[in-house]
C-alpha positions in Angstrom: 60.8 -14.6 56.1 57.0 -14.6 55.9 56.9 -11.4 58.0 59.3 -9.7 55.6 57.2 -10.7 52.7 54.1 -9.3 54.4 55.6 -6.1 55.5 57.6 -5.6 52.4 54.5 -5.3 50.3 53.7 -1.8 49.2 51.7 0.3 51.6 51.7 -2.4 54.4 54.0 -0.5 56.8 52.4 2.8 55.9 49.0 1.5 56.9 50.4 0.2 60.2 52.1 3.6 60.8 48.8 5.4 60.2 47.0 3.1 62.6 49.5 3.6 65.5 47.5 6.4 67.1 44.1 4.6 67.0 41.5 3.2 64.7 40.8 4.6 61.3 38.3 4.0 58.6 39.3 3.0 55.1 38.5 6.5 53.6 40.7 8.2 56.2 43.5 5.7 55.4 43.2 6.4 51.7 43.3 10.2 52.4 46.5 9.8 54.5 48.2 7.5 52.0 48.1 9.6 48.9 48.4 7.4 45.8 47.0 4.3 47.5 44.3 2.7 45.4 41.2 1.3 47.0 41.9 -2.2 45.7 45.4 -2.3 47.1 44.2 -0.8 50.4 41.5 -3.5 50.8 44.0 -6.2 49.8 46.5 -5.0 52.5 43.8 -4.7 55.1 42.7 -8.3 54.4 46.3 -9.6 54.6 47.0 -7.7 57.8 43.8 -8.9 59.4 44.4 -12.5 58.4 47.8 -12.3 59.9 46.5 -10.9 63.2 48.2 -7.5 62.9 45.0 -5.4 62.6 41.4 -6.1 63.4 38.1 -4.5 62.3 36.6 -2.2 64.9 33.6 0.0 65.2 35.7 2.9 63.9 37.3 1.1 61.0 40.5 -0.8 61.6 42.8 -0.9 64.6 46.1 -2.5 65.6 45.9 -5.7 67.6 48.2 -6.2 70.5 50.7 -7.8 68.1 50.3 -4.9 65.7 50.9 -2.4 68.5 54.1 -4.2 69.4 55.2 -3.9 65.8 54.2 -0.2 65.7 56.6 0.4 68.6 59.3 -1.4 66.7 58.8 1.0 63.8 59.7 4.1 65.9 63.5 3.7 65.6 63.1 3.1 61.8 61.2 6.4 61.6 63.8 8.2 63.6 66.5 6.8 61.2 64.4 7.9 58.2 64.3 11.4 59.5 68.0 11.5 60.0 68.6 10.1 56.5 66.3 12.6 54.9 68.1 15.4 56.6 71.4 14.1 55.4 70.1 13.8 51.9 68.8 17.4 52.0 72.2 18.6 53.3 74.0 16.7 50.4 71.7 18.3 47.9 72.4 21.7 49.3 76.1 21.1 49.2 75.9 19.9 45.6 74.0 23.0 44.6 76.5 25.2 46.2 79.6 23.6 44.9 
């Protein structure tokens, strides 16, 4: 359950998602995560670093081997989220028409 506690914290999964393609600096992460405060960003970065999911790099932060494995596990969740969003949009359209 410790993993669920860590990844259930606001912005944790989003930060991991943004790092999936390569290292990013804190400013870039903040720009990609609209609404994320700097204090929460740095708190999540510390937590994810402490738990071996990300590591500081010359370019900011990057996924560790463990973090990359988690990133691959998020792909099916992303695919499901796209399908769900499309279904919600279709339901909204049907409600507006009917």
